[in-house]
C-alpha positions as CSV (number, residue, x, y, z in Angstrom):
1,M,-0.1,-0.1,-0.1
2,T,1.7,3.2,-1.2
3,N,-1.1,5.9,-1.3
4,S,-2.3,7.5,1.9
5,D,-5.6,7.8,0.4
6,E,-6.1,4.1,0.7
7,L,-5.2,4.2,4.2
8,D,-8.5,4.5,6.2
9,P,-8.5,4.8,10.2
10,S,-11.6,2.8,10.2
11,F,-10.1,-0.2,8.4
12,P,-7.0,-2.3,8.6
13,P,-4.3,-1.7,8.2
14,G,-4.8,2.1,9.1
15,L,-7.2,0.9,11.8
16,H,-4.5,-1.2,13.3
17,L,-1.8,1.6,13.0
18,V,-4.1,4.1,15.0
19,S,-5.3,1.5,17.5
20,A,-1.7,0.6,18.2
21,F,-0.7,4.3,18.6
22,L,-3.6,4.9,21.1
23,A,-2.8,1.9,23.1
24,M,0.7,3.0,23.4
25,E,2.3,-0.1,21.9
26,P,6.2,-0.1,21.7
27,S,7.7,2.1,18.9
28,D,9.0,-0.9,17.2
29,S,5.7,-2.4,16.8
30,L,4.2,0.9,15.5
31,I,7.1,1.1,13.0
32,S,6.4,-2.4,11.8
33,I,2.7,-1.7,11.2
34,A,3.8,1.6,9.4
35,R,5.9,-0.4,7.1
36,A,3.0,-2.7,6.2
37,C,1.0,0.2,5.5
38,G,3.6,1.6,3.1
39,G,4.4,-1.7,1.1
40,G,7.6,-2.4,3.0
41,I,8.7,1.2,3.8
42,V,7.4,4.1,5.7
43,S,6.6,6.4,2.8
44,E,5.7,9.9,2.7
45,N,2.0,9.1,2.4
46,V,2.2,6.9,5.4
47,Q,4.0,9.5,7.6
48,K,1.2,12.0,6.5
49,F,-1.5,9.5,7.8
50,I,0.7,9.0,11.0
51,W,0.7,12.9,11.3
52,D,-3.0,13.4,10.6
53,H,-4.5,10.6,12.5
54,C,-2.0,9.7,15.2
55,I,0.2,12.5,16.3
56,N,-2.4,15.3,15.8
57,Q,-4.6,13.2,17.9
58,A,-2.1,12.8,20.8
59,A,-4.1,14.7,23.2
60,A,-5.9,11.3,23.9
61,I,-2.6,9.8,25.1
62,G,-1.2,12.9,26.8
63,Y,2.3,11.2,27.7
64,A,4.8,13.2,25.8
65,P,7.9,11.0,26.6
66,Y,6.2,8.1,24.8
67,L,5.5,10.5,21.7
68,K,9.0,11.9,21.6
69,N,10.5,8.3,21.6
70,F,8.2,7.3,18.8
71,V,8.8,10.3,16.7
72,K,12.6,9.8,17.2
73,K,12.4,6.3,16.0
74,L,10.0,7.2,13.1
75,I,12.4,9.7,11.7
76,F,15.4,7.3,12.2
77,E,13.3,4.6,10.1
78,V,12.7,7.0,7.3
79,E,16.3,8.4,7.2
80,S,17.8,4.8,7.2
81,T,16.1,3.9,4.1
82,H,16.9,7.2,2.6
83,G,13.5,8.4,2.5
84,C,12.1,11.9,2.9
85,V,11.1,12.8,6.4
86,L,8.0,15.5,6.8
87,D,9.1,18.7,8.0
88,E,6.3,18.5,10.5
89,L,8.1,15.4,12.1
90,Y,11.4,17.2,12.5
91,E,9.6,20.3,13.9
92,H,7.7,18.2,16.5
93,Y,10.7,16.5,17.6
94,G,12.6,19.6,18.0
95,Y,9.7,20.9,20.1
96,Y,10.1,17.8,22.4
97,M,13.8,18.2,22.6
98,T,13.6,21.6,23.9
99,S,10.5,21.4,26.1
100,L,10.8,18.0,27.8
101,K,13.2,17.4,30.7
102,E,14.9,14.1,31.1
103,D,13.5,13.6,34.6
104,S,10.0,13.7,33.3
105,F,10.5,10.2,31.8
106,G,9.4,7.0,33.7
107,R,7.1,8.7,36.3
108,G,3.5,8.7,37.1
109,K,0.8,6.9,35.2
110,A,-0.4,7.1,31.6
111,C,-3.7,6.5,29.9
112,K,-3.8,3.7,27.3
113,H,-6.8,3.6,24.8
114,I,-7.3,0.0,24.1
115,S,-9.4,-0.8,21.0
116,F,-11.3,-4.0,21.0
117,L,-11.9,-4.8,17.2
118,F,-14.9,-7.1,16.6
119,T,-14.8,-9.4,13.8
120,D,-17.9,-10.0,11.3
121,G,-18.4,-13.2,13.1
122,S,-18.7,-11.9,16.3
123,F,-21.5,-9.2,15.4
124,E,-24.3,-11.5,16.9
125,L,-22.7,-11.2,20.5
126,S,-24.6,-8.7,22.8
127,S,-21.3,-7.4,23.9
128,C,-20.3,-6.2,20.2
129,P,-21.0,-2.7,19.7
130,K,-22.7,-1.6,16.2
131,S,-19.4,0.2,15.4
132,R,-17.6,-3.2,15.8
133,K,-14.9,-1.2,17.8
134,L,-14.9,-0.8,21.5
135,V,-12.4,1.7,22.9
136,V,-11.6,1.2,26.6
137,P,-9.3,3.9,28.3
138,L,-7.2,2.4,31.1
139,N,-5.0,4.5,33.5
140,C,-1.9,2.4,34.2
141,S,1.5,2.9,35.9
142,L,4.4,3.5,33.5
143,N,6.2,0.3,34.3
144,M,3.3,-1.4,32.3
145,L,4.8,0.3,29.1
146,E,7.8,-1.9,29.5
147,G,6.0,-5.1,29.2
148,D,4.6,-5.7,32.7
149,T,2.2,-8.5,32.7
150,G,-0.5,-6.6,34.8
151,L,-1.9,-4.8,31.9
152,V,-1.8,-8.2,29.9
153,L,-3.9,-9.8,32.5
154,A,-6.1,-6.9,32.7
155,L,-6.7,-7.3,29.0
156,A,-7.3,-10.8,29.4
157,W,-9.9,-9.9,32.1
158,L,-11.9,-7.8,29.8
159,E,-11.6,-10.7,26.9
160,L,-13.0,-13.0,29.7
161,V,-16.0,-10.8,29.9
162,F,-16.5,-11.0,26.0
163,L,-16.1,-14.8,26.3
164,M,-18.9,-15.1,28.9
165,S,-21.1,-13.5,26.4
166,K,-20.3,-16.3,23.9
167,L,-20.4,-19.2,26.3
168,R,-23.4,-18.2,28.5
169,S,-26.6,-16.3,28.1
170,F,-26.9,-14.1,31.2
171,H,-27.8,-10.7,32.4
172,L,-25.6,-9.1,34.8
173,L,-27.7,-7.6,37.6
174,Q,-24.8,-6.5,39.7
175,V,-21.1,-6.4,39.4
176,V,-18.5,-6.3,42.2
177,L,-14.9,-5.5,41.9
178,S,-12.6,-6.3,44.7
179,D,-8.9,-5.8,45.5
180,G,-6.7,-6.2,48.7
181,D,-4.7,-3.2,47.8
182,L,-6.4,0.3,48.4
183,S,-4.1,2.0,45.6
184,T,-5.1,-0.6,43.2
185,L,-8.7,-0.3,44.2
186,A,-8.5,3.5,43.8
187,N,-7.1,3.0,40.3
188,M,-9.9,0.7,39.4
189,K,-12.5,3.2,40.4
190,L,-10.6,5.9,38.4
191,N,-10.7,3.5,35.3
192,L,-14.6,3.2,35.9
193,G,-14.8,7.1,35.8
194,L,-12.9,7.1,32.4
195,N,-15.4,4.7,31.0
196,N,-18.4,6.9,31.9
197,I,-19.1,5.1,35.1
198,S,-19.4,7.6,37.8
199,T,-18.4,7.4,41.4
200,R,-19.4,8.8,44.7
201,M,-17.0,11.5,45.9
202,D,-16.6,10.1,49.2
203,A,-16.3,6.5,48.4
204,L,-12.5,5.9,49.3
205,E,-12.9,7.7,52.5
206,K,-15.0,5.3,53.9
207,C,-14.0,2.3,56.0
208,D,-12.2,-0.5,54.3
209,K,-15.0,-3.0,54.8
210,E,-17.9,-0.6,53.7
211,L,-19.2,-1.1,50.2
212,N,-18.3,1.7,47.8
213,L,-20.9,2.2,45.3
214,V,-20.3,3.1,41.7
215,K,-23.5,4.0,39.7
216,S,-23.6,4.0,35.9
217,D,-24.4,7.2,33.9
218,T,-26.9,5.2,31.9
219,G,-29.8,5.9,34.3
220,S,-30.3,2.4,35.0
221,N,-30.6,0.9,38.5
222,S,-27.7,-1.3,38.0
223,E,-24.5,-0.5,40.0
224,V,-21.0,-1.5,40.5
225,Q,-19.4,-2.0,43.9
226,C,-15.8,-1.5,44.5
227,I,-14.9,-3.4,47.6
228,H,-11.6,-3.6,49.5
229,L,-11.3,-7.4,50.2
230,S,-8.3,-8.8,51.9
231,W,-8.0,-12.6,51.4
232,E,-6.2,-13.1,54.7
233,S,-8.5,-11.2,57.0
234,A,-11.9,-11.7,55.2
235,A,-14.4,-13.4,57.4
236,E,-16.2,-16.3,56.1
237,A,-19.8,-14.6,56.9
238,E,-18.5,-11.6,55.1
239,I,-17.6,-13.6,51.9
240,Q,-21.0,-15.4,52.1
241,E,-22.7,-12.2,51.6
242,F,-21.7,-11.8,48.0
243,T,-23.6,-15.0,46.6
244,P,-22.1,-14.6,43.1
245,E,-23.2,-16.4,39.9
246,I,-19.8,-15.9,38.2
247,V,-16.4,-15.2,39.6
248,L,-13.7,-13.6,37.2
249,G,-10.2,-13.5,38.3
250,A,-7.0,-12.4,36.5
251,D,-3.4,-12.8,37.6
252,I,-4.5,-13.9,41.1
253,I,-2.1,-17.0,41.3
254,Y,1.4,-15.4,42.0
255,D,2.3,-15.6,45.8
256,P,2.4,-19.1,47.5
257,A,1.9,-17.3,50.9
258,C,-1.4,-16.0,49.6
259,L,-2.8,-19.3,48.0
260,P,-4.3,-20.8,51.1
261,H,-6.3,-17.6,51.7
262,L,-7.1,-17.4,48.0
263,V,-8.4,-21.0,47.9
264,R,-10.5,-20.3,51.0
265,V,-12.1,-17.2,49.4
266,L,-12.9,-19.2,46.2
267,A,-14.3,-22.3,48.1
268,T,-16.5,-19.9,50.0
269,L,-17.8,-18.0,47.1
270,L,-18.3,-21.0,44.9
271,K,-20.3,-23.2,47.2
272,Q,-23.8,-24.3,45.9
273,R,-26.5,-22.4,47.5
274,Q,-30.2,-23.3,48.0
275,V,-32.7,-21.3,45.8
276,T,-36.0,-20.4,47.4
277,S,-39.2,-21.9,46.3
278,Q,-40.6,-18.5,45.7
279,T,-37.8,-17.7,43.2
280,R,-38.1,-21.0,41.7
281,N,-41.9,-20.9,41.2
282,S,-41.7,-17.5,39.8
283,N,-39.2,-18.7,37.2
284,C,-41.4,-21.5,36.3
285,Q,-44.3,-19.2,35.9
286,E,-42.3,-17.0,33.7
287,D,-41.3,-19.9,31.6
288,I,-45.0,-21.1,31.2
289,L,-46.1,-17.5,30.2
290,N,-43.5,-16.4,28.1
291,E,-42.4,-19.6,26.4
292,G,-45.2,-22.0,26.8
293,R,-43.0,-24.7,28.0
294,A,-45.1,-25.9,30.9
295,E,-43.7,-29.5,30.9
296,E,-40.0,-28.3,31.2
297,A,-41.0,-25.8,33.8
298,E,-42.6,-28.6,35.9
299,N,-39.7,-30.6,35.5
300,D,-37.3,-27.8,36.8
301,E,-39.5,-27.5,39.9
302,Q,-39.2,-31.1,40.6
303,A,-35.4,-31.0,40.3
304,E,-33.2,-30.2,43.2
305,S,-33.1,-26.7,43.9
306,M,-29.5,-25.6,43.7
307,K,-27.6,-22.6,42.3
308,T,-23.8,-23.5,41.3
309,P,-21.6,-20.5,40.9
310,V,-18.6,-21.0,38.6
311,G,-15.3,-19.3,38.6
312,Y,-13.1,-18.3,35.5
313,I,-9.5,-17.5,36.0
314,A,-7.1,-16.0,33.5
315,C,-3.5,-16.2,34.3
316,V,0.1,-16.5,33.0
317,I,1.9,-19.4,34.6
318,R,5.4,-17.8,35.7
319,N,6.3,-20.6,38.1
320,I,5.1,-24.0,37.7
321,D,5.7,-25.0,41.3
322,T,3.4,-21.9,42.4
323,F,0.8,-23.1,40.2
324,N,1.0,-26.8,41.2
325,C,0.7,-25.5,44.8
326,F,-2.3,-23.9,44.0
327,L,-3.8,-27.0,42.4
328,D,-3.0,-29.1,45.4
329,L,-4.6,-26.6,47.8
330,A,-7.6,-26.4,45.5
331,E,-8.0,-30.1,45.6
332,Q,-8.0,-30.1,49.4
333,G,-10.4,-27.3,49.5
334,D,-12.8,-29.2,47.4
335,L,-12.5,-27.2,44.1
336,T,-12.2,-28.6,40.6
337,I,-9.8,-26.7,38.3
338,T,-10.4,-27.5,34.6
339,D,-8.2,-26.0,31.9
340,I,-10.4,-24.6,29.0
341,T,-7.6,-22.8,27.2
342,D,-8.0,-24.9,24.0
343,T,-11.7,-25.1,23.8
344,A,-12.9,-21.6,24.8
345,R,-10.2,-19.1,23.9
346,P,-11.5,-15.5,24.0
347,L,-12.0,-13.8,20.6
348,K,-9.1,-12.2,18.9
349,L,-10.0,-8.7,19.6
350,L,-6.6,-7.1,19.8
351,P,-5.0,-8.2,16.3
352,Y,-2.8,-5.0,16.4
353,M,-1.1,-5.4,19.9
354,S,2.1,-7.3,19.7
355,S,2.8,-6.7,23.4
356,Y,-0.2,-8.9,24.2
357,D,0.5,-12.5,23.7
358,P,-2.9,-14.4,24.0
359,S,-0.9,-17.7,23.8
360,S,0.8,-17.0,27.1
361,I,-2.7,-16.7,29.0
362,R,-4.2,-19.9,30.4
363,L,-8.0,-20.1,31.2
364,F,-9.5,-22.2,33.8
365,T,-12.9,-22.8,35.4
366,V,-13.1,-23.3,39.1
367,T,-16.2,-25.0,40.7
368,S,-17.0,-26.5,44.1
369,K,-17.5,-30.2,44.7
370,C,-19.6,-29.3,47.8
């Protein structure tokens, strides 16, 4: 591809280049995509596309050191192939050289804009937007820009949500986010706000054990709860109050010292629960009225009334001994761990992201034997 008119930010490969830029992918990855856009070289037309649709839109990123590094490598790439560098790129790099201090590098946080790109085959999913692109801003620490697996697992967690839409038909009435670290919890709340989910101003000033409500701007009655939950100190009665249907976990198998507490929390959350006859009868009546399936409803009413929660875990197995320790403790805690990586991989929604290697992510279901 040699003509910038053929590059469209709404379709690959232009879409992949813009998405990689907004996600703050490594500069070498951006250069590689830019070469593909130019038929093997970063032509003037491709540079113009980058200038118009990436650098000029850089306010969405707001992390100048990243932009400086990318522009520097872009100029070097063009010069190394004896190409002609756009004057705008030289001027922009000169501005960064004179305005940025070296001590501004590597500090604080940056906001990545992650674009989940849905394929034609996923359009029937309820989680697929009409535009077939869902952009999720994520505030993350700058060490994640150097390949930290924390962001990778965060992306895996988000893809787990899309996977649930594929595997199960359910309506989320309530969502609870939890973490044992208050600073991480605060960042989770910040990311909810970045994605148009408002939070109460006094939420983090409350007692650790008190629920922090986060309400959606959509006007619905649904709400997200951000809760400080320490595996080590959480009482069993406190955990039992959650009564979840689905538990999602990402990057939670990492510290052998924490594993006994993790297994205890999972075992408590995933125990089967009795469903009241009132709820069961209501569901049966709804089946009869809405679907005319009286016979099936009668069979359901006669069946043992138990609700079985299920857990889904996405993790990178960094240390096989730690993971085997988790499996042993799970067995002792009457939990069944099943590897579903090969049969239920999430959709490939991040084709432009070289820093995210889905092949390193393992997916597991967790169920209780009790």
